[in-house]
SEDRENRO-454846 format. One record per residue: residue number from 1; residue in three letters; z, y, x of N, C-alpha, C in turn. Coordinates in nm, 4 decimals. Last residue first. Example, Ala and Ser with C-alpha at 12.3 -4.5 7.8 and 13.67 -1.06 7.14 Angstrom:
2
R; n; res; nZ; nY; nX; caZ; caY; caX; cZ; cY; cX
R; 2; ser; 0.7080; -0.2250; 1.2850; 0.7140; -0.1060; 1.3670; 0.7870; 0.0030; 1.2900;
R; 1; ala; 0.7800; -0.5690; 1.3190; 0.7800; -0.4500; 1.2300; 0.7800; -0.3300; 1.3200;
! end
This chain:
131
R; n; res; nZ; nY; nX; caZ; caY; caX; cZ; cY; cX
R; 131; ser; 2.2464; -0.4880; 5.2332; 2.2895; -0.3665; 5.3082; 2.4332; -0.3300; 5.2647;
R; 130; ser; 2.1750; -0.8310; 5.2836; 2.2207; -0.7213; 5.1985; 2.2647; -0.6038; 5.2903;
R; 129; val; 2.1407; -1.1528; 5.2691; 2.0617; -1.0423; 5.3163; 2.0923; -0.9261; 5.2261;
R; 128; thr; 2.2993; -1.4436; 5.3640; 2.3064; -1.3354; 5.2753; 2.2313; -1.2081; 5.3357;
R; 127; val; 2.3056; -1.7844; 5.3699; 2.2373; -1.6624; 5.4339; 2.2364; -1.5511; 5.3228;
R; 126; leu; 2.5122; -2.0589; 5.4169; 2.4791; -1.9396; 5.3315; 2.4162; -1.8287; 5.4182;
R; 125; thr; 2.4142; -2.3942; 5.4601; 2.4713; -2.2711; 5.5149; 2.4230; -2.1504; 5.4373;
R; 124; gly; 2.4578; -2.7455; 5.4122; 2.4108; -2.6189; 5.3666; 2.4866; -2.5054; 5.4397;
R; 123; lys; 2.4993; -2.9998; 5.5036; 2.5889; -2.9478; 5.4030; 2.5437; -2.8130; 5.3438;
R; 122; gly; 2.1915; -3.1863; 5.5300; 2.2997; -3.1158; 5.5830; 2.3868; -3.0627; 5.4688;
R; 121; trp; 2.0535; -3.5013; 5.4327; 2.0768; -3.3612; 5.4050; 2.1912; -3.3121; 5.4838;
R; 120; tyr; 1.8001; -3.7521; 5.4046; 1.9185; -3.7009; 5.4732; 1.9274; -3.5506; 5.4576;
R; 119; asp; 1.5785; -3.8198; 5.2348; 1.6920; -3.9154; 5.2635; 1.8163; -3.8510; 5.3164;
R; 118; val; 1.4009; -3.6752; 4.9668; 1.4536; -3.6611; 5.1066; 1.5788; -3.7479; 5.1265;
R; 117; gly; 1.2838; -3.6623; 4.7291; 1.2686; -3.7848; 4.8028; 1.3381; -3.7815; 4.9379;
R; 116; ser; 1.3085; -3.3993; 4.6257; 1.3679; -3.5235; 4.5535; 1.3686; -3.6439; 4.6293;
R; 115; pro; 1.2013; -3.1809; 4.7535; 1.3393; -3.2224; 4.7893; 1.3778; -3.3545; 4.7280;
R; 114; gly; 0.8579; -3.2440; 4.8736; 0.9641; -3.1813; 4.7929; 1.0960; -3.2325; 4.8169;
R; 113; ser; 0.7075; -3.2310; 5.1958; 0.7388; -3.2903; 5.0756; 0.8467; -3.2064; 5.0002;
R; 112; met; 0.4699; -3.0277; 5.3567; 0.6199; -3.0548; 5.3404; 0.6342; -3.1169; 5.2072;
R; 111; tyr; 0.1925; -3.0736; 5.5848; 0.2562; -3.0339; 5.4568; 0.4007; -3.0840; 5.4552;
R; 110; phe; -0.0538; -2.9732; 5.8070; 0.0759; -3.0312; 5.7939; 0.1422; -2.9771; 5.6642;
R; 109; arg; -0.3957; -3.0489; 5.8528; -0.2983; -2.9584; 5.7987; -0.1690; -3.0357; 5.7698;
R; 108; thr; -0.6008; -3.2074; 5.9145; -0.5303; -3.1469; 6.0298; -0.4164; -3.0591; 5.9825;
R; 107; gly; -0.5554; -3.4413; 5.6734; -0.6549; -3.3902; 5.7665; -0.5719; -3.3372; 5.8839;
R; 106; ser; -0.2457; -3.4025; 5.6087; -0.3594; -3.4291; 5.5308; -0.4775; -3.3599; 5.6040;
R; 105; tyr; 0.0638; -3.5207; 5.7382; -0.0609; -3.4598; 5.7598; -0.1586; -3.4913; 5.6480;
R; 104; tyr; 0.4008; -3.4380; 5.6462; 0.2906; -3.5308; 5.6614; 0.1632; -3.4493; 5.6764;
R; 103; gly; 0.7614; -3.4419; 5.6367; 0.6410; -3.3782; 5.6671; 0.5264; -3.4794; 5.6831;
R; 102; leu; 0.9246; -3.6416; 5.5364; 0.9479; -3.5041; 5.4893; 0.8204; -3.4231; 5.5139;
R; 101; met; 0.9287; -3.9050; 5.6197; 0.8193; -3.8592; 5.5301; 0.8330; -3.7185; 5.4796;
R; 100; glu; 1.1577; -3.9481; 5.7675; 1.0247; -3.9771; 5.8288; 0.9066; -3.9237; 5.7454;
R; 99; asp; 1.3781; -3.6671; 5.7303; 1.3500; -3.8050; 5.7141; 1.2023; -3.8283; 5.7698;
R; 98; ala; 1.6073; -3.4050; 5.6671; 1.5231; -3.4849; 5.7589; 1.5043; -3.6195; 5.7117;
R; 97; ala; 1.7255; -3.0684; 5.6181; 1.6867; -3.1979; 5.5674; 1.6021; -3.2718; 5.6645;
R; 96; cys; 1.9467; -2.8016; 5.5622; 1.8687; -2.8792; 5.6615; 1.8422; -3.0139; 5.5999;
R; 95; tyr; 1.9539; -2.5439; 5.3284; 1.9903; -2.6813; 5.3596; 1.8971; -2.7460; 5.4590;
R; 94; tyr; 2.0950; -2.2357; 5.2603; 1.9847; -2.3068; 5.3279; 2.0359; -2.4431; 5.3711;
R; 93; val; 2.1544; -2.0440; 4.9846; 2.2069; -2.1442; 5.0742; 2.0929; -2.2235; 5.1311;
R; 92; ala; 2.0214; -1.7064; 5.0085; 2.0295; -1.8390; 4.9462; 2.1156; -1.9250; 5.0379;
R; 91; thr; 1.8054; -1.4363; 5.0373; 1.9444; -1.4765; 5.0207; 1.9521; -1.6096; 4.9424;
R; 90; asp; 1.5573; -1.3424; 5.0304; 1.5801; -1.4589; 5.1206; 1.7184; -1.5103; 5.1048;
R; 89; glu; 1.5635; -1.0998; 4.8952; 1.5223; -1.2310; 4.8238; 1.5273; -1.3528; 4.9123;
R; 88; pro; 1.6161; -0.9162; 5.0916; 1.7257; -0.9552; 4.9967; 1.6858; -1.0888; 4.9276;
R; 87; lys; 1.4611; -1.0342; 5.3920; 1.4607; -0.9575; 5.2768; 1.5784; -1.0008; 5.1794;
R; 86; leu; 1.4041; -1.0193; 5.7557; 1.4689; -1.0757; 5.6319; 1.4740; -0.9794; 5.5177;
R; 85; ser; 1.2529; -1.0271; 5.9864; 1.2190; -0.9373; 5.8790; 1.2763; -0.9860; 5.7452;
R; 84; asn; 1.2980; -1.3776; 6.0714; 1.2836; -1.2338; 6.1014; 1.2419; -1.1539; 5.9775;
R; 83; met; 1.4462; -1.6664; 6.1667; 1.4127; -1.5854; 6.0483; 1.4134; -1.4398; 6.0833;
R; 82; glu; 1.3863; -1.9703; 6.3060; 1.4049; -1.8269; 6.3404; 1.3578; -1.7475; 6.2243;
R; 81; leu; 1.5286; -2.2672; 6.3075; 1.4482; -2.1795; 6.2154; 1.4876; -2.0331; 6.2468;
R; 80; tyr; 1.5045; -2.5576; 6.5146; 1.5539; -2.4209; 6.4910; 1.4688; -2.3505; 6.3883;
R; 79; ala; 1.6212; -2.8823; 6.5759; 1.5158; -2.7926; 6.5334; 1.5828; -2.6581; 6.4953;
R; 78; thr; 1.7177; -3.1307; 6.8073; 1.7504; -3.0132; 6.7352; 1.6249; -2.9325; 6.7012;
R; 77; asn; 1.7514; -3.3165; 7.0140; 1.7260; -3.3589; 6.8766; 1.7574; -3.2541; 6.7745;
R; 76; lys; 1.7589; -3.2281; 7.2658; 1.8765; -3.2080; 7.1909; 1.8686; -3.2629; 7.0496;
R; 75; ala; 1.4977; -3.2822; 7.3487; 1.6135; -3.3277; 7.4313; 1.7453; -3.3213; 7.3637;
R; 74; asn; 1.3459; -3.1443; 7.1632; 1.3580; -3.2904; 7.1559; 1.4766; -3.3457; 7.2367;
R; 73; asp; 1.3656; -2.8767; 7.0060; 1.4142; -2.9177; 7.1312; 1.4396; -3.0700; 7.1263;
R; 72; arg; 1.1332; -2.6696; 6.8183; 1.2215; -2.7904; 6.8373; 1.2582; -2.8056; 6.9837;
R; 71; phe; 1.0888; -2.4132; 6.5703; 1.0605; -2.4771; 6.6996; 1.1629; -2.5841; 6.7228;
R; 70; met; 0.9570; -2.2031; 6.3179; 1.0377; -2.3200; 6.3570; 0.9890; -2.3655; 6.4929;
R; 69; ala; 0.9801; -1.8806; 6.1814; 0.9193; -1.9668; 6.2758; 1.0107; -2.0875; 6.3025;
R; 68; phe; 0.9017; -1.6272; 5.9442; 0.9914; -1.7330; 5.9820; 0.9135; -1.8162; 6.0849;
R; 67; arg; 0.6959; -1.4486; 5.8916; 0.8301; -1.3965; 5.9161; 0.9258; -1.5032; 5.9796;
R; 66; asp; 0.4617; -1.5877; 5.8430; 0.4513; -1.4695; 5.9336; 0.5879; -1.4002; 5.9534;
R; 65; lys; 0.5929; -1.7199; 5.5459; 0.4855; -1.7218; 5.6466; 0.4783; -1.5846; 5.7185;
R; 64; val; 0.7538; -1.7139; 5.3285; 0.8072; -1.6881; 5.4585; 0.7144; -1.6883; 5.5742;
R; 63; ser; 0.5976; -1.7643; 5.1057; 0.6997; -1.6582; 5.0971; 0.7570; -1.6239; 5.2285;
R; 62; asp; 0.4538; -1.9964; 5.1603; 0.3871; -1.8683; 5.1606; 0.4890; -1.7508; 5.1648;
R; 61; ala; 0.6354; -2.2100; 5.3866; 0.6039; -2.1654; 5.2490; 0.5417; -2.0265; 5.2545;
R; 60; tyr; 0.4988; -2.3852; 5.6597; 0.5724; -2.2648; 5.6133; 0.5349; -2.2362; 5.4682;
R; 59; tyr; 0.5039; -2.6472; 5.8950; 0.4714; -2.5976; 5.7595; 0.5601; -2.4825; 5.7314;
R; 58; thr; 0.3841; -2.7867; 6.2029; 0.4773; -2.7065; 6.1227; 0.4124; -2.6704; 5.9923;
R; 57; gly; 0.3999; -3.0365; 6.4641; 0.3359; -2.9751; 6.3497; 0.4308; -2.9014; 6.2610;
R; 56; gly; 0.5262; -3.1506; 6.6784; 0.5498; -3.0106; 6.6621; 0.4698; -2.9532; 6.5464;
R; 55; asp; 0.5224; -3.4259; 6.7057; 0.4138; -3.3558; 6.7644; 0.4282; -3.2080; 6.7476;
R; 54; leu; 0.7814; -3.5248; 6.6301; 0.6877; -3.6044; 6.7044; 0.5829; -3.5126; 6.7746;
R; 53; met; 0.9115; -3.3650; 6.4630; 0.9803; -3.3861; 6.5940; 0.8885; -3.4693; 6.6839;
R; 52; ser; 0.7609; -3.1264; 6.2665; 0.7501; -3.2663; 6.3155; 0.8192; -3.2846; 6.4506;
R; 51; ile; 0.9250; -2.9053; 6.0630; 0.8588; -2.9269; 6.1890; 0.8669; -3.0784; 6.2204;
R; 50; cys; 0.9166; -2.6803; 5.7857; 0.9576; -2.8025; 5.8449; 0.8790; -2.8229; 5.9734;
R; 49; ser; 1.0411; -2.4543; 5.5312; 0.9659; -2.4814; 5.6449; 1.0092; -2.6075; 5.7012;
R; 48; val; 1.1122; -2.4317; 5.2381; 1.0992; -2.3192; 5.3311; 1.0050; -2.3502; 5.4511;
R; 47; arg; 1.1128; -2.5417; 4.9072; 1.0721; -2.5625; 5.0402; 1.0727; -2.4309; 5.1220;
R; 46; glu; 1.3998; -2.4951; 4.6939; 1.2556; -2.4779; 4.7280; 1.2367; -2.5040; 4.8738;
R; 45; arg; 1.5944; -2.5662; 4.4083; 1.5839; -2.5854; 4.5572; 1.4359; -2.5745; 4.5863;
R; 44; glu; 1.5873; -2.3206; 4.1407; 1.5740; -2.4572; 4.1981; 1.5641; -2.4525; 4.3516;
R; 43; lys; 1.8489; -2.0859; 4.0676; 1.7110; -2.1229; 4.0903; 1.7103; -2.2639; 4.1466;
R; 42; gly; 2.1046; -1.9961; 4.0486; 2.0255; -2.0046; 3.9264; 1.8859; -2.0463; 3.9468;
R; 41; pro; 2.1155; -1.8699; 4.3722; 2.1911; -1.8926; 4.2460; 2.0957; -1.8945; 4.1266;
R; 40; ala; 1.8732; -2.0383; 4.5820; 1.9445; -1.9211; 4.5338; 2.0154; -1.9492; 4.4039;
R; 39; gln; 1.8265; -2.2658; 4.8270; 1.8543; -2.2612; 4.6886; 1.9338; -2.1333; 4.6558;
R; 38; arg; 1.5916; -2.4099; 5.0596; 1.6930; -2.3144; 5.0168; 1.7029; -2.3080; 4.8669;
R; 37; phe; 1.5283; -2.6365; 5.3245; 1.5073; -2.6009; 5.1848; 1.6112; -2.4858; 5.1629;
R; 36; trp; 1.3776; -2.7262; 5.6321; 1.4827; -2.6416; 5.5603; 1.4346; -2.6217; 5.4185;
R; 35; gly; 1.3411; -3.0212; 5.8319; 1.2980; -2.9051; 5.7567; 1.4122; -2.8353; 5.6945;
R; 34; ile; 1.2152; -3.2536; 6.0649; 1.3322; -3.1719; 6.0191; 1.2776; -3.0504; 5.9452;
R; 33; thr; 1.0765; -3.5719; 6.0661; 1.0540; -3.4346; 6.0475; 1.1898; -3.3699; 6.0103;
R; 32; tyr; 1.0046; -3.8423; 6.3023; 1.0711; -3.7879; 6.1819; 1.0506; -3.6346; 6.1774;
R; 31; tyr; 0.9795; -4.0111; 6.5404; 0.8984; -4.0147; 6.4258; 0.9689; -3.9663; 6.3044;
R; 30; asn; 1.1218; -4.0379; 6.7714; 1.0853; -3.9006; 6.7255; 1.0015; -3.8934; 6.6076;
R; 29; ser; 1.3805; -4.2837; 6.6987; 1.2599; -4.2345; 6.7637; 1.2306; -4.0985; 6.7211;
R; 28; thr; 1.6107; -4.3300; 6.5705; 1.5833; -4.4089; 6.6885; 1.4501; -4.3805; 6.7536;
R; 27; phe; 1.8519; -4.1039; 6.4518; 1.7229; -4.1446; 6.4509; 1.6899; -4.2214; 6.5768;
R; 26; gly; 2.1193; -4.0133; 6.5123; 2.1002; -4.1408; 6.4448; 1.9590; -4.1901; 6.4283;
R; 25; ser; 2.1264; -3.6669; 6.4497; 2.1744; -3.7812; 6.5268; 2.1505; -3.9108; 6.4440;
R; 24; ala; 2.0038; -3.3355; 6.4718; 2.0024; -3.4640; 6.4130; 2.0486; -3.5711; 6.5009;
R; 23; ala; 2.0856; -3.0018; 6.4154; 2.0892; -3.1124; 6.5106; 2.0976; -3.2434; 6.4369;
R; 22; cys; 1.9562; -2.7066; 6.3413; 1.9890; -2.8314; 6.2745; 1.9787; -2.9448; 6.3793;
R; 21; ser; 2.0098; -2.3587; 6.3091; 1.9737; -2.4706; 6.3905; 2.0189; -2.6020; 6.3115;
R; 20; leu; 1.8845; -2.0299; 6.2410; 1.9562; -2.1532; 6.1989; 1.9164; -2.2657; 6.2949;
R; 19; arg; 1.9058; -1.6949; 6.3163; 1.8589; -1.8267; 6.3565; 1.9450; -1.9322; 6.3051;
R; 18; leu; 1.7987; -1.3785; 6.1853; 1.8983; -1.4853; 6.2002; 1.8316; -1.6081; 6.2557;
R; 17; ser; 1.7381; -1.0252; 6.1619; 1.7054; -1.1627; 6.1992; 1.8257; -1.2513; 6.2113;
R; 16; gly; 1.6601; -0.7502; 5.9254; 1.7256; -0.8181; 6.0435; 1.6783; -0.9612; 6.0645;
R; 15; gly; 1.5634; -0.6609; 5.6989; 1.4906; -0.6269; 5.8190; 1.5468; -0.6942; 5.9440;
R; 14; pro; 1.8882; -0.6050; 5.5546; 1.7375; -0.6216; 5.5413; 1.6630; -0.5743; 5.6595;
R; 13; gln; 2.1558; -0.7471; 5.7552; 2.0918; -0.6404; 5.6742; 1.9431; -0.6639; 5.6621;
R; 12; val; 2.3364; -1.0478; 5.7013; 2.2485; -0.9632; 5.7835; 2.1832; -0.8591; 5.6958;
R; 11; leu; 2.5796; -1.3044; 5.7247; 2.5370; -1.1782; 5.6542; 2.4482; -1.0932; 5.7514;
R; 10; gly; 2.4892; -1.6438; 5.7728; 2.5742; -1.5370; 5.7664; 2.5178; -1.4182; 5.6976;
R; 9; gly; 2.3406; -1.8869; 6.0095; 2.3668; -1.8297; 5.8678; 2.4646; -1.7178; 5.8841;
R; 8; gly; 2.4529; -2.1566; 6.2213; 2.3839; -2.0256; 6.1940; 2.4195; -1.9818; 6.0505;
R; 7; ser; 2.4023; -2.5045; 6.1931; 2.4796; -2.3910; 6.2370; 2.3884; -2.2646; 6.2133;
R; 6; glu; 2.4346; -2.8488; 6.0870; 2.3733; -2.7153; 6.0797; 2.4656; -2.6134; 6.1451;
R; 5; ala; 2.3668; -3.1721; 6.1577; 2.4695; -3.0720; 6.1802; 2.4043; -2.9394; 6.1834;
R; 4; leu; 2.3242; -3.4821; 6.0068; 2.2588; -3.3514; 6.0415; 2.3692; -3.2520; 6.0516;
R; 3; gln; 2.2958; -3.8315; 6.0789; 2.3704; -3.7168; 6.0423; 2.3059; -3.5866; 6.0838;
R; 2; val; 2.2281; -4.1688; 6.0118; 2.1756; -4.0381; 6.0466; 2.2689; -3.9281; 5.9949;
R; 1; gln; 2.3541; -4.4527; 6.1490; 2.3797; -4.3561; 6.0421; 2.3212; -4.2218; 6.0871;
! end
């Protein structure tokens, strides 16, 4: 049984930083991707970023590119989302997600699937960016 345990989140001022972590258990190999979606009030759940636990390939949504970074620790089966230069529009509930097809390559570029087909989800953690 795959389980995802999230940590991090909270209140931060604009321009500040936060780190989210997602620890996965139950996968039998590194052939899976961990990612983050977010959902703001009244909006649809949207892609943020993901990382392949197999080879470290990453994807970032345009809205977070150059501000957010993902990295992994395979020994802990954990992926981290480092969020910098946070803006009020980053305020949302952030959901960790994982499965074998969440991330995929097309040529050399790594992409992130949408939320509808994701097999495993965390409970979500609230990130609030406000002064």
